[in-house]
PDB file of N, CA, C and O in Angstrom, chain B, residues numbered from 101:
ATOM      1  N   MET B 101     -19.627  -9.760 -22.261  1.00  0.00           N
ATOM      2  CA  MET B 101     -20.776  -9.150 -22.887  1.00  0.00           C
ATOM      3  C   MET B 101     -21.621 -10.255 -23.528  1.00  0.00           C
ATOM      4  O   MET B 101     -21.106 -11.248 -24.041  1.00  0.00           O
ATOM      5  N   VAL B 102     -22.938 -10.042 -23.477  1.00  0.00           N
ATOM      6  CA  VAL B 102     -23.887 -10.950 -24.109  1.00  0.00           C
ATOM      7  C   VAL B 102     -24.863 -10.086 -24.913  1.00  0.00           C
ATOM      8  O   VAL B 102     -25.251  -8.999 -24.484  1.00  0.00           O
ATOM      9  N   ARG B 103     -25.245 -10.586 -26.069  1.00  0.00           N
ATOM     10  CA  ARG B 103     -26.235  -9.891 -26.895  1.00  0.00           C
ATOM     11  C   ARG B 103     -27.570 -10.594 -26.764  1.00  0.00           C
ATOM     12  O   ARG B 103     -27.658 -11.818 -26.862  1.00  0.00           O
ATOM     13  N   VAL B 104     -28.606  -9.805 -26.542  1.00  0.00           N
ATOM     14  CA  VAL B 104     -29.953 -10.372 -26.387  1.00  0.00           C
ATOM     15  C   VAL B 104     -30.935  -9.624 -27.268  1.00  0.00           C
ATOM     16  O   VAL B 104     -30.671  -8.499 -27.692  1.00  0.00           O
ATOM     17  N   LEU B 105     -32.067 -10.252 -27.540  1.00  0.00           N
ATOM     18  CA  LEU B 105     -33.160  -9.615 -28.250  1.00  0.00           C
ATOM     19  C   LEU B 105     -34.224  -9.245 -27.246  1.00  0.00           C
ATOM     20  O   LEU B 105     -34.694 -10.093 -26.487  1.00  0.00           O
ATOM     21  N   VAL B 106     -34.607  -7.980 -27.239  1.00  0.00           N
ATOM     22  CA  VAL B 106     -35.646  -7.495 -26.334  1.00  0.00           C
ATOM     23  C   VAL B 106     -36.918  -7.302 -27.150  1.00  0.00           C
ATOM     24  O   VAL B 106     -36.947  -6.527 -28.106  1.00  0.00           O
ATOM     25  N   THR B 107     -37.975  -8.022 -26.756  1.00  0.00           N
ATOM     26  CA  THR B 107     -39.271  -7.890 -27.409  1.00  0.00           C
ATOM     27  C   THR B 107     -40.236  -7.330 -26.381  1.00  0.00           C
ATOM     28  O   THR B 107     -40.373  -7.866 -25.281  1.00  0.00           O
ATOM     29  N   GLU B 108     -40.891  -6.267 -26.741  1.00  0.00           N
ATOM     30  CA  GLU B 108     -41.848  -5.633 -25.830  1.00  0.00           C
ATOM     31  C   GLU B 108     -43.067  -6.526 -25.660  1.00  0.00           C
ATOM     32  O   GLU B 108     -43.545  -7.118 -26.627  1.00  0.00           O
ATOM     33  N   LEU B 109     -43.570  -6.624 -24.439  1.00  0.00           N
ATOM     34  CA  LEU B 109     -44.746  -7.440 -24.187  1.00  0.00           C
ATOM     35  C   LEU B 109     -46.038  -6.667 -24.429  1.00  0.00           C
ATOM     36  O   LEU B 109     -47.064  -7.258 -24.765  1.00  0.00           O
ATOM     37  N   ALA B 110     -45.991  -5.348 -24.258  1.00  0.00           N
ATOM     38  CA  ALA B 110     -47.188  -4.512 -24.459  1.00  0.00           C
ATOM     39  C   ALA B 110     -47.410  -4.224 -25.944  1.00  0.00           C
ATOM     40  O   ALA B 110     -46.492  -4.373 -26.750  1.00  0.00           O
ATOM     41  N   CYS B 111     -48.594  -3.822 -26.295  1.00  0.00           N
ATOM     42  CA  CYS B 111     -48.913  -3.415 -27.649  1.00  0.00           C
ATOM     43  C   CYS B 111     -48.149  -2.127 -27.973  1.00  0.00           C
ATOM     44  O   CYS B 111     -48.078  -1.211 -27.154  1.00  0.00           O
ATOM     45  N   ALA B 112     -47.575  -2.073 -29.190  1.00  0.00           N
ATOM     46  CA  ALA B 112     -46.789  -0.902 -29.572  1.00  0.00           C
ATOM     47  C   ALA B 112     -46.960  -0.550 -31.054  1.00  0.00           C
ATOM     48  O   ALA B 112     -46.066   0.049 -31.653  1.00  0.00           O
ATOM     49  N   SER B 113     -48.085  -0.911 -31.642  1.00  0.00           N
ATOM     50  CA  SER B 113     -48.396  -0.583 -33.044  1.00  0.00           C
ATOM     51  C   SER B 113     -47.301  -1.025 -34.005  1.00  0.00           C
ATOM     52  O   SER B 113     -47.018  -0.341 -34.989  1.00  0.00           O
ATOM     53  N   GLY B 114     -46.689  -2.160 -33.721  1.00  0.00           N
ATOM     54  CA  GLY B 114     -45.685  -2.712 -34.618  1.00  0.00           C
ATOM     55  C   GLY B 114     -44.315  -2.060 -34.516  1.00  0.00           C
ATOM     56  O   GLY B 114     -43.442  -2.347 -35.335  1.00  0.00           O
ATOM     57  N   ARG B 115     -44.103  -1.195 -33.538  1.00  0.00           N
ATOM     58  CA  ARG B 115     -42.823  -0.505 -33.386  1.00  0.00           C
ATOM     59  C   ARG B 115     -41.872  -1.304 -32.495  1.00  0.00           C
ATOM     60  O   ARG B 115     -42.291  -1.985 -31.559  1.00  0.00           O
ATOM     61  N   SER B 116     -40.597  -1.202 -32.811  1.00  0.00           N
ATOM     62  CA  SER B 116     -39.542  -1.791 -32.002  1.00  0.00           C
ATOM     63  C   SER B 116     -39.431  -1.019 -30.679  1.00  0.00           C
ATOM     64  O   SER B 116     -39.760   0.166 -30.636  1.00  0.00           O
ATOM     65  N   PRO B 117     -38.978  -1.660 -29.613  1.00  0.00           N
ATOM     66  CA  PRO B 117     -38.776  -0.947 -28.354  1.00  0.00           C
ATOM     67  C   PRO B 117     -37.478  -0.121 -28.328  1.00  0.00           C
ATOM     68  O   PRO B 117     -37.167   0.522 -27.325  1.00  0.00           O
ATOM     69  N   GLU B 118     -36.737  -0.145 -29.423  1.00  0.00           N
ATOM     70  CA  GLU B 118     -35.466   0.574 -29.465  1.00  0.00           C
ATOM     71  C   GLU B 118     -35.679   2.041 -29.065  1.00  0.00           C
ATOM     72  O   GLU B 118     -36.599   2.708 -29.538  1.00  0.00           O
ATOM     73  N   GLY B 119     -34.799   2.514 -28.180  1.00  0.00           N
ATOM     74  CA  GLY B 119     -34.909   3.889 -27.686  1.00  0.00           C
ATOM     75  C   GLY B 119     -35.790   4.028 -26.468  1.00  0.00           C
ATOM     76  O   GLY B 119     -35.831   5.093 -25.852  1.00  0.00           O
ATOM     77  N   ARG B 120     -36.506   2.953 -26.105  1.00  0.00           N
ATOM     78  CA  ARG B 120     -37.405   2.985 -24.949  1.00  0.00           C
ATOM     79  C   ARG B 120     -37.082   1.898 -23.941  1.00  0.00           C
ATOM     80  O   ARG B 120     -37.858   1.643 -23.020  1.00  0.00           O
ATOM     81  N   ILE B 121     -35.936   1.260 -24.120  1.00  0.00           N
ATOM     82  CA  ILE B 121     -35.533   0.154 -23.251  1.00  0.00           C
ATOM     83  C   ILE B 121     -34.767   0.700 -22.045  1.00  0.00           C
ATOM     84  O   ILE B 121     -33.785   1.427 -22.196  1.00  0.00           O
ATOM     85  N   ALA B 122     -35.231   0.339 -20.853  1.00  0.00           N
ATOM     86  CA  ALA B 122     -34.541   0.746 -19.624  1.00  0.00           C
ATOM     87  C   ALA B 122     -33.304  -0.133 -19.433  1.00  0.00           C
ATOM     88  O   ALA B 122     -33.241  -1.241 -19.967  1.00  0.00           O
ATOM     89  N   PRO B 123     -32.323   0.354 -18.677  1.00  0.00           N
ATOM     90  CA  PRO B 123     -31.146  -0.470 -18.388  1.00  0.00           C
ATOM     91  C   PRO B 123     -31.570  -1.795 -17.736  1.00  0.00           C
ATOM     92  O   PRO B 123     -32.553  -1.830 -16.995  1.00  0.00           O
ATOM     93  N   PRO B 124     -30.839  -2.876 -18.006  1.00  0.00           N
ATOM     94  CA  PRO B 124     -31.244  -4.174 -17.473  1.00  0.00           C
ATOM     95  C   PRO B 124     -30.954  -4.304 -15.986  1.00  0.00           C
ATOM     96  O   PRO B 124     -30.073  -3.649 -15.429  1.00  0.00           O
ATOM     97  N   THR B 125     -31.730  -5.172 -15.377  1.00  0.00           N
ATOM     98  CA  THR B 125     -31.403  -5.669 -14.047  1.00  0.00           C
ATOM     99  C   THR B 125     -30.820  -7.045 -14.261  1.00  0.00           C
ATOM    100  O   THR B 125     -31.410  -7.873 -14.955  1.00  0.00           O
ATOM    101  N   VAL B 126     -29.653  -7.299 -13.666  1.00  0.00           N
ATOM    102  CA  VAL B 126     -28.983  -8.592 -13.818  1.00  0.00           C
ATOM    103  C   VAL B 126     -28.838  -9.203 -12.437  1.00  0.00           C
ATOM    104  O   VAL B 126     -28.299  -8.579 -11.523  1.00  0.00           O
ATOM    105  N   ILE B 127     -29.324 -10.432 -12.290  1.00  0.00           N
ATOM    106  CA  ILE B 127     -29.250 -11.145 -11.015  1.00  0.00           C
ATOM    107  C   ILE B 127     -28.285 -12.298 -11.173  1.00  0.00           C
ATOM    108  O   ILE B 127     -28.502 -13.192 -11.992  1.00  0.00           O
ATOM    109  N   TYR B 128     -27.216 -12.282 -10.388  1.00  0.00           N
ATOM    110  CA  TYR B 128     -26.185 -13.310 -10.450  1.00  0.00           C
ATOM    111  C   TYR B 128     -26.415 -14.299  -9.310  1.00  0.00           C
ATOM    112  O   TYR B 128     -26.453 -13.921  -8.140  1.00  0.00           O
ATOM    113  N   ARG B 129     -26.568 -15.567  -9.674  1.00  0.00           N
ATOM    114  CA  ARG B 129     -26.706 -16.636  -8.682  1.00  0.00           C
ATOM    115  C   ARG B 129     -25.637 -17.679  -8.978  1.00  0.00           C
ATOM    116  O   ARG B 129     -24.982 -17.630 -10.019  1.00  0.00           O
ATOM    117  N   GLU B 130     -25.469 -18.602  -8.077  1.00  0.00           N
ATOM    118  CA  GLU B 130     -24.460 -19.630  -8.256  1.00  0.00           C
ATOM    119  C   GLU B 130     -24.690 -20.482  -9.511  1.00  0.00           C
ATOM    120  O   GLU B 130     -23.734 -20.890 -10.171  1.00  0.00           O
ATOM    121  N   ASP B 131     -25.950 -20.745  -9.833  1.00  0.00           N
ATOM    122  CA  ASP B 131     -26.272 -21.631 -10.958  1.00  0.00           C
ATOM    123  C   ASP B 131     -26.916 -20.930 -12.153  1.00  0.00           C
ATOM    124  O   ASP B 131     -27.212 -21.573 -13.160  1.00  0.00           O
ATOM    125  N   SER B 132     -27.139 -19.597 -12.049  1.00  0.00           N
ATOM    126  CA  SER B 132     -27.807 -18.888 -13.149  1.00  0.00           C
ATOM    127  C   SER B 132     -27.462 -17.407 -13.171  1.00  0.00           C
ATOM    128  O   SER B 132     -26.994 -16.838 -12.184  1.00  0.00           O
ATOM    129  N   VAL B 133     -27.708 -16.797 -14.334  1.00  0.00           N
ATOM    130  CA  VAL B 133     -27.642 -15.344 -14.497  1.00  0.00           C
ATOM    131  C   VAL B 133     -28.969 -14.956 -15.147  1.00  0.00           C
ATOM    132  O   VAL B 133     -29.290 -15.415 -16.243  1.00  0.00           O
ATOM    133  N   THR B 134     -29.734 -14.111 -14.464  1.00  0.00           N
ATOM    134  CA  THR B 134     -31.030 -13.687 -14.969  1.00  0.00           C
ATOM    135  C   THR B 134     -30.944 -12.234 -15.424  1.00  0.00           C
ATOM    136  O   THR B 134     -30.438 -11.377 -14.700  1.00  0.00           O
ATOM    137  N   ILE B 135     -31.445 -11.963 -16.640  1.00  0.00           N
ATOM    138  CA  ILE B 135     -31.469 -10.605 -17.173  1.00  0.00           C
ATOM    139  C   ILE B 135     -32.932 -10.177 -17.350  1.00  0.00           C
ATOM    140  O   ILE B 135     -33.748 -10.898 -17.925  1.00  0.00           O
ATOM    141  N   ILE B 136     -33.234  -8.970 -16.831  1.00  0.00           N
ATOM    142  CA  ILE B 136     -34.590  -8.451 -16.902  1.00  0.00           C
ATOM    143  C   ILE B 136     -34.528  -7.045 -17.519  1.00  0.00           C
ATOM    144  O   ILE B 136     -33.746  -6.198 -17.087  1.00  0.00           O
ATOM    145  N   PHE B 137     -35.364  -6.820 -18.531  1.00  0.00           N
ATOM    146  CA  PHE B 137     -35.479  -5.507 -19.159  1.00  0.00           C
ATOM    147  C   PHE B 137     -36.885  -4.982 -18.963  1.00  0.00           C
ATOM    148  O   PHE B 137     -37.839  -5.753 -18.864  1.00  0.00           O
ATOM    149  N   GLY B 138     -37.007  -3.684 -18.909  1.00  0.00           N
ATOM    150  CA  GLY B 138     -38.289  -3.006 -18.947  1.00  0.00           C
ATOM    151  C   GLY B 138     -38.286  -2.056 -20.124  1.00  0.00           C
ATOM    152  O   GLY B 138     -37.222  -1.669 -20.608  1.00  0.00           O
ATOM    153  N   THR B 139     -39.465  -1.674 -20.592  1.00  0.00           N
ATOM    154  CA  THR B 139     -39.568  -0.703 -21.676  1.00  0.00           C
ATOM    155  C   THR B 139     -40.539   0.394 -21.261  1.00  0.00           C
ATOM    156  O   THR B 139     -41.508   0.144 -20.544  1.00  0.00           O
ATOM    157  N   ARG B 140     -40.266   1.609 -21.721  1.00  0.00           N
ATOM    158  CA  ARG B 140     -41.173   2.723 -21.493  1.00  0.00           C
ATOM    159  C   ARG B 140     -42.297   2.611 -22.525  1.00  0.00           C
ATOM    160  O   ARG B 140     -42.018   2.486 -23.718  1.00  0.00           O
ATOM    161  N   PRO B 141     -43.554   2.652 -22.095  1.00  0.00           N
ATOM    162  CA  PRO B 141     -44.666   2.490 -23.041  1.00  0.00           C
ATOM    163  C   PRO B 141     -44.790   3.714 -23.953  1.00  0.00           C
ATOM    164  O   PRO B 141     -44.379   4.820 -23.601  1.00  0.00           O
ATOM    165  N   LEU B 142     -45.356   3.488 -25.106  1.00  0.00           N
ATOM    166  CA  LEU B 142     -45.683   4.584 -26.023  1.00  0.00           C
ATOM    167  C   LEU B 142     -46.927   5.289 -25.505  1.00  0.00           C
ATOM    168  O   LEU B 142     -47.792   4.661 -24.894  1.00  0.00           O
ATOM    169  N   ALA B 143     -47.019   6.593 -25.747  1.00  0.00           N
ATOM    170  CA  ALA B 143     -48.182   7.363 -25.323  1.00  0.00           C
ATOM    171  C   ALA B 143     -49.372   7.017 -26.216  1.00  0.00           C
ATOM    172  O   ALA B 143     -49.212   6.677 -27.388  1.00  0.00           O
ATOM    173  N   GLY B 144     -50.548   7.111 -25.646  1.00  0.00           N
ATOM    174  CA  GLY B 144     -51.770   6.929 -26.415  1.00  0.00           C
ATOM    175  C   GLY B 144     -52.112   5.469 -26.672  1.00  0.00           C
ATOM    176  O   GLY B 144     -51.445   4.556 -26.185  1.00  0.00           O
ATOM    177  N   THR B 145     -53.154   5.279 -27.437  1.00  0.00           N
ATOM    178  CA  THR B 145     -53.644   3.938 -27.763  1.00  0.00           C
ATOM    179  C   THR B 145     -52.748   3.308 -28.821  1.00  0.00           C
ATOM    180  O   THR B 145     -52.371   3.961 -29.794  1.00  0.00           O
ATOM    181  N   GLN B 146     -52.412   2.044 -28.626  1.00  0.00           N
ATOM    182  CA  GLN B 146     -51.554   1.313 -29.549  1.00  0.00           C
ATOM    183  C   GLN B 146     -52.294   0.051 -30.025  1.00  0.00           C
ATOM    184  O   GLN B 146     -53.088  -0.531 -29.286  1.00  0.00           O
ATOM    185  N   THR B 147     -52.024  -0.351 -31.252  1.00  0.00           N
ATOM    186  CA  THR B 147     -52.586  -1.597 -31.746  1.00  0.00           C
ATOM    187  C   THR B 147     -51.629  -2.736 -31.408  1.00  0.00           C
ATOM    188  O   THR B 147     -50.446  -2.521 -31.144  1.00  0.00           O
ATOM    189  N   CYS B 148     -52.166  -3.941 -31.423  1.00  0.00           N
ATOM    190  CA  CYS B 148     -51.383  -5.121 -31.048  1.00  0.00           C
ATOM    191  C   CYS B 148     -51.036  -5.942 -32.273  1.00  0.00           C
ATOM    192  O   CYS B 148     -51.587  -7.022 -32.485  1.00  0.00           O
ATOM    193  N   GLN B 149     -50.130  -5.433 -33.069  1.00  0.00           N
ATOM    194  CA  GLN B 149     -49.640  -6.196 -34.218  1.00  0.00           C
ATOM    195  C   GLN B 149     -48.245  -6.732 -33.904  1.00  0.00           C
ATOM    196  O   GLN B 149     -47.828  -6.757 -32.746  1.00  0.00           O
ATOM    197  N   ALA B 150     -47.539  -7.152 -34.925  1.00  0.00           N
ATOM    198  CA  ALA B 150     -46.211  -7.732 -34.712  1.00  0.00           C
ATOM    199  C   ALA B 150     -45.349  -6.838 -33.812  1.00  0.00           C
ATOM    200  O   ALA B 150     -45.419  -5.610 -33.871  1.00  0.00           O
ATOM    201  N   ARG B 151     -44.542  -7.489 -32.988  1.00  0.00           N
ATOM    202  CA  ARG B 151     -43.657  -6.769 -32.066  1.00  0.00           C
ATOM    203  C   ARG B 151     -42.212  -7.066 -32.438  1.00  0.00           C
ATOM    204  O   ARG B 151     -41.658  -8.054 -31.956  1.00  0.00           O
ATOM    205  N   PRO B 152     -41.579  -6.252 -33.276  1.00  0.00           N
ATOM    206  CA  PRO B 152     -40.207  -6.526 -33.668  1.00  0.00           C
ATOM    207  C   PRO B 152     -39.242  -6.355 -32.493  1.00  0.00           C
ATOM    208  O   PRO B 152     -39.383  -5.408 -31.719  1.00  0.00           O
ATOM    209  N   PRO B 153     -38.278  -7.244 -32.349  1.00  0.00           N
ATOM    210  CA  PRO B 153     -37.317  -7.129 -31.240  1.00  0.00           C
ATOM    211  C   PRO B 153     -36.225  -6.103 -31.546  1.00  0.00           C
ATOM    212  O   PRO B 153     -36.022  -5.707 -32.694  1.00  0.00           O
ATOM    213  N   ALA B 154     -35.540  -5.693 -30.501  1.00  0.00           N
ATOM    214  CA  ALA B 154     -34.372  -4.819 -30.611  1.00  0.00           C
ATOM    215  C   ALA B 154     -33.188  -5.586 -30.027  1.00  0.00           C
ATOM    216  O   ALA B 154     -33.311  -6.196 -28.964  1.00  0.00           O
ATOM    217  N   GLU B 155     -32.046  -5.562 -30.709  1.00  0.00           N
ATOM    218  CA  GLU B 155     -30.843  -6.218 -30.192  1.00  0.00           C
ATOM    219  C   GLU B 155     -30.142  -5.290 -29.222  1.00  0.00           C
ATOM    220  O   GLU B 155     -29.912  -4.117 -29.518  1.00  0.00           O
ATOM    221  N   VAL B 156     -29.803  -5.828 -28.059  1.00  0.00           N
ATOM    222  CA  VAL B 156     -29.161  -5.054 -26.994  1.00  0.00           C
ATOM    223  C   VAL B 156     -27.950  -5.838 -26.503  1.00  0.00           C
ATOM    224  O   VAL B 156     -28.018  -7.056 -26.342  1.00  0.00           O
ATOM    225  N   SER B 157     -26.844  -5.140 -26.266  1.00  0.00           N
ATOM    226  CA  SER B 157     -25.652  -5.754 -25.671  1.00  0.00           C
ATOM    227  C   SER B 157     -25.664  -5.455 -24.187  1.00  0.00           C
ATOM    228  O   SER B 157     -25.938  -4.330 -23.769  1.00  0.00           O
ATOM    229  N   VAL B 158     -25.362  -6.478 -23.388  1.00  0.00           N
ATOM    230  CA  VAL B 158     -25.339  -6.335 -21.932  1.00  0.00           C
ATOM    231  C   VAL B 158     -23.932  -6.672 -21.460  1.00  0.00           C
ATOM    232  O   VAL B 158     -23.430  -7.771 -21.697  1.00  0.00           O
ATOM    233  N   ASP B 159     -23.302  -5.714 -20.790  1.00  0.00           N
ATOM    234  CA  ASP B 159     -21.990  -5.968 -20.185  1.00  0.00           C
ATOM    235  C   ASP B 159     -22.218  -6.614 -18.836  1.00  0.00           C
ATOM    236  O   ASP B 159     -22.834  -6.022 -17.950  1.00  0.00           O
ATOM    237  N   LEU B 160     -21.723  -7.825 -18.682  1.00  0.00           N
ATOM    238  CA  LEU B 160     -21.868  -8.562 -17.420  1.00  0.00           C
ATOM    239  C   LEU B 160     -20.625  -8.344 -16.554  1.00  0.00           C
ATOM    240  O   LEU B 160     -19.509  -8.289 -17.069  1.00  0.00           O
ATOM    241  N   ARG B 161     -20.819  -8.223 -15.259  1.00  0.00           N
ATOM    242  CA  ARG B 161     -19.674  -8.038 -14.365  1.00  0.00           C
ATOM    243  C   ARG B 161     -19.038  -9.372 -13.980  1.00  0.00           C
ATOM    244  O   ARG B 161     -17.954  -9.406 -13.397  1.00  0.00           O
ATOM    245  N   GLU B 162     -19.723 -10.475 -14.313  1.00  0.00           N
ATOM    246  CA  GLU B 162     -19.195 -11.818 -14.055  1.00  0.00           C
ATOM    247  C   GLU B 162     -19.400 -12.650 -15.307  1.00  0.00           C
ATOM    248  O   GLU B 162     -20.385 -12.453 -16.018  1.00  0.00           O
ATOM    249  N   PRO B 163     -18.488 -13.584 -15.598  1.00  0.00           N
ATOM    250  CA  PRO B 163     -18.704 -14.475 -16.743  1.00  0.00           C
ATOM    251  C   PRO B 163     -19.883 -15.425 -16.457  1.00  0.00           C
ATOM    252  O   PRO B 163     -20.142 -15.786 -15.309  1.00  0.00           O
ATOM    253  N   ILE B 164     -20.570 -15.810 -17.506  1.00  0.00           N
ATOM    254  CA  ILE B 164     -21.681 -16.769 -17.339  1.00  0.00           C
ATOM    255  C   ILE B 164     -21.133 -18.131 -16.932  1.00  0.00           C
ATOM    256  O   ILE B 164     -21.715 -18.814 -16.090  1.00  0.00           O
ATOM    257  N   GLY B 165     -20.009 -18.524 -17.533  1.00  0.00           N
ATOM    258  CA  GLY B 165     -19.416 -19.824 -17.203  1.00  0.00           C
ATOM    259  C   GLY B 165     -20.386 -20.957 -17.463  1.00  0.00           C
ATOM    260  O   GLY B 165     -20.972 -21.044 -18.542  1.00  0.00           O
ATOM    261  N   ASN B 166     -20.558 -21.822 -16.483  1.00  0.00           N
ATOM    262  CA  ASN B 166     -21.464 -22.969 -16.621  1.00  0.00           C
ATOM    263  C   ASN B 166     -22.881 -22.677 -16.152  1.00  0.00           C
ATOM    264  O   ASN B 166     -23.720 -23.577 -16.104  1.00  0.00           O
ATOM    265  N   ARG B 167     -23.150 -21.430 -15.808  1.00  0.00           N
ATOM    266  CA  ARG B 167     -24.484 -21.077 -15.320  1.00  0.00           C
ATOM    267  C   ARG B 167     -25.475 -20.989 -16.492  1.00  0.00           C
ATOM    268  O   ARG B 167     -25.084 -20.812 -17.646  1.00  0.00           O
ATOM    269  N   VAL B 168     -26.751 -21.115 -16.165  1.00  0.00           N
ATOM    270  CA  VAL B 168     -27.822 -21.007 -17.146  1.00  0.00           C
ATOM    271  C   VAL B 168     -28.163 -19.520 -17.280  1.00  0.00           C
ATOM    272  O   VAL B 168     -28.250 -18.804 -16.283  1.00  0.00           O
ATOM    273  N   LEU B 169     -28.356 -19.061 -18.526  1.00  0.00           N
ATOM    274  CA  LEU B 169     -28.800 -17.691 -18.769  1.00  0.00           C
ATOM    275  C   LEU B 169     -30.322 -17.700 -18.785  1.00  0.00           C
ATOM    276  O   LEU B 169     -30.935 -18.422 -19.571  1.00  0.00           O
ATOM    277  N   LEU B 170     -30.936 -16.892 -17.909  1.00  0.00           N
ATOM    278  CA  LEU B 170     -32.398 -16.890 -17.773  1.00  0.00           C
ATOM    279  C   LEU B 170     -33.002 -15.568 -18.229  1.00  0.00           C
ATOM    280  O   LEU B 170     -32.434 -14.498 -18.010  1.00  0.00           O
ATOM    281  N   ASP B 171     -34.164 -15.664 -18.866  1.00  0.00           N
ATOM    282  CA  ASP B 171     -34.955 -14.532 -19.307  1.00  0.00           C
ATOM    283  C   ASP B 171     -35.917 -14.189 -18.169  1.00  0.00           C
ATOM    284  O   ASP B 171     -36.829 -14.957 -17.865  1.00  0.00           O
ATOM    285  N   GLY B 172     -35.706 -13.041 -17.549  1.00  0.00           N
ATOM    286  CA  GLY B 172     -36.527 -12.655 -16.410  1.00  0.00           C
ATOM    287  C   GLY B 172     -37.789 -11.904 -16.791  1.00  0.00           C
ATOM    288  O   GLY B 172     -38.459 -11.362 -15.912  1.00  0.00           O
ATOM    289  N   SER B 173     -38.138 -11.851 -18.075  1.00  0.00           N
ATOM    290  CA  SER B 173     -39.362 -11.158 -18.477  1.00  0.00           C
ATOM    291  C   SER B 173     -40.608 -11.983 -18.207  1.00  0.00           C
ATOM    292  O   SER B 173     -41.728 -11.483 -18.312  1.00  0.00           O
ATOM    293  N   VAL B 174     -40.410 -13.249 -17.860  1.00  0.00           N
ATOM    294  CA  VAL B 174     -41.531 -14.130 -17.529  1.00  0.00           C
ATOM    295  C   VAL B 174     -41.280 -14.733 -16.142  1.00  0.00           C
ATOM    296  O   VAL B 174     -40.148 -14.752 -15.658  1.00  0.00           O
ATOM    297  N   PHE B 175     -42.339 -15.217 -15.519  1.00  0.00           N
ATOM    298  CA  PHE B 175     -42.186 -15.870 -14.217  1.00  0.00           C
ATOM    299  C   PHE B 175     -42.862 -17.221 -14.263  1.00  0.00           C
ATOM    300  O   PHE B 175     -44.040 -17.312 -14.607  1.00  0.00           O
ATOM    301  N   PRO B 176     -42.140 -18.270 -13.924  1.00  0.00           N
ATOM    302  CA  PRO B 176     -40.727 -18.224 -13.532  1.00  0.00           C
ATOM    303  C   PRO B 176     -39.815 -17.939 -14.732  1.00  0.00           C
ATOM    304  O   PRO B 176     -40.182 -18.181 -15.882  1.00  0.00           O
ATOM    305  N   ALA B 177     -38.642 -17.430 -14.440  1.00  0.00           N
ATOM    306  CA  ALA B 177     -37.675 -17.110 -15.491  1.00  0.00           C
ATOM    307  C   ALA B 177     -37.379 -18.360 -16.317  1.00  0.00           C
ATOM    308  O   ALA B 177     -37.342 -19.469 -15.785  1.00  0.00           O
ATOM    309  N   GLU B 178     -37.168 -18.169 -17.628  1.00  0.00           N
ATOM    310  CA  GLU B 178     -36.942 -19.295 -18.539  1.00  0.00           C
ATOM    311  C   GLU B 178     -35.546 -19.246 -19.137  1.00  0.00           C
ATOM    312  O   GLU B 178     -35.013 -18.165 -19.387  1.00  0.00           O
ATOM    313  N   PRO B 179     -34.950 -20.414 -19.367  1.00  0.00           N
ATOM    314  CA  PRO B 179     -33.627 -20.474 -20.020  1.00  0.00           C
ATOM    315  C   PRO B 179     -33.694 -19.909 -21.432  1.00  0.00           C
ATOM    316  O   PRO B 179     -34.682 -20.094 -22.142  1.00  0.00           O
ATOM    317  N   ARG B 180     -32.645 -19.229 -21.824  1.00  0.00           N
ATOM    318  CA  ARG B 180     -32.539 -18.681 -23.170  1.00  0.00           C
ATOM    319  C   ARG B 180     -31.115 -18.859 -23.675  1.00  0.00           C
ATOM    320  O   ARG B 180     -30.165 -18.893 -22.893  1.00  0.00           O
ATOM    321  N   GLY B 181     -30.981 -18.971 -24.973  1.00  0.00           N
ATOM    322  CA  GLY B 181     -29.659 -19.011 -25.594  1.00  0.00           C
ATOM    323  C   GLY B 181     -28.900 -20.290 -25.332  1.00  0.00           C
ATOM    324  O   GLY B 181     -29.422 -21.261 -24.784  1.00  0.00           O
ATOM    325  N   GLU B 182     -27.658 -20.253 -25.741  1.00  0.00           N
ATOM    326  CA  GLU B 182     -26.775 -21.395 -25.571  1.00  0.00           C
ATOM    327  C   GLU B 182     -25.482 -20.947 -24.936  1.00  0.00           C
ATOM    328  O   GLU B 182     -25.059 -19.808 -25.134  1.00  0.00           O
ATOM    329  N   ALA B 183     -24.863 -21.794 -24.196  1.00  0.00           N
ATOM    330  CA  ALA B 183     -23.578 -21.483 -23.590  1.00  0.00           C
ATOM    331  C   ALA B 183     -22.517 -21.425 -24.675  1.00  0.00           C
ATOM    332  O   ALA B 183     -22.567 -22.187 -25.640  1.00  0.00           O
ATOM    333  N   ALA B 184     -21.567 -20.531 -24.519  1.00  0.00           N
ATOM    334  CA  ALA B 184     -20.468 -20.437 -25.486  1.00  0.00           C
ATOM    335  C   ALA B 184     -19.538 -21.626 -25.322  1.00  0.00           C
ATOM    336  O   ALA B 184     -19.355 -22.121 -24.210  1.00  0.00           O
ATOM    337  N   PRO B 185     -18.942 -22.094 -26.431  1.00  0.00           N
ATOM    338  CA  PRO B 185     -18.044 -23.264 -26.314  1.00  0.00           C
ATOM    339  C   PRO B 185     -16.779 -22.921 -25.544  1.00  0.00           C
ATOM    340  O   PRO B 185     -15.919 -23.781 -25.354  1.00  0.00           O
TER     341      PRO B 185
END
């Protein structure tokens, strides 16, 4: 299991994405593990103020090991976090 912070990219009037986060897509490669989240948008017009993150636990079917953990919310995916000792 890995814990990540999910920050919504869209405007959400300062609300956390908690309760609107879709299940993650996890891509396992030989040298990396990429995690991608989506969020369901709020209805109506939203202001673009601070976007508080929501902590989410992800159960992985494979250990990360020596692979890089990548954030798939951007392209190209970017490294995030640190490997466990």
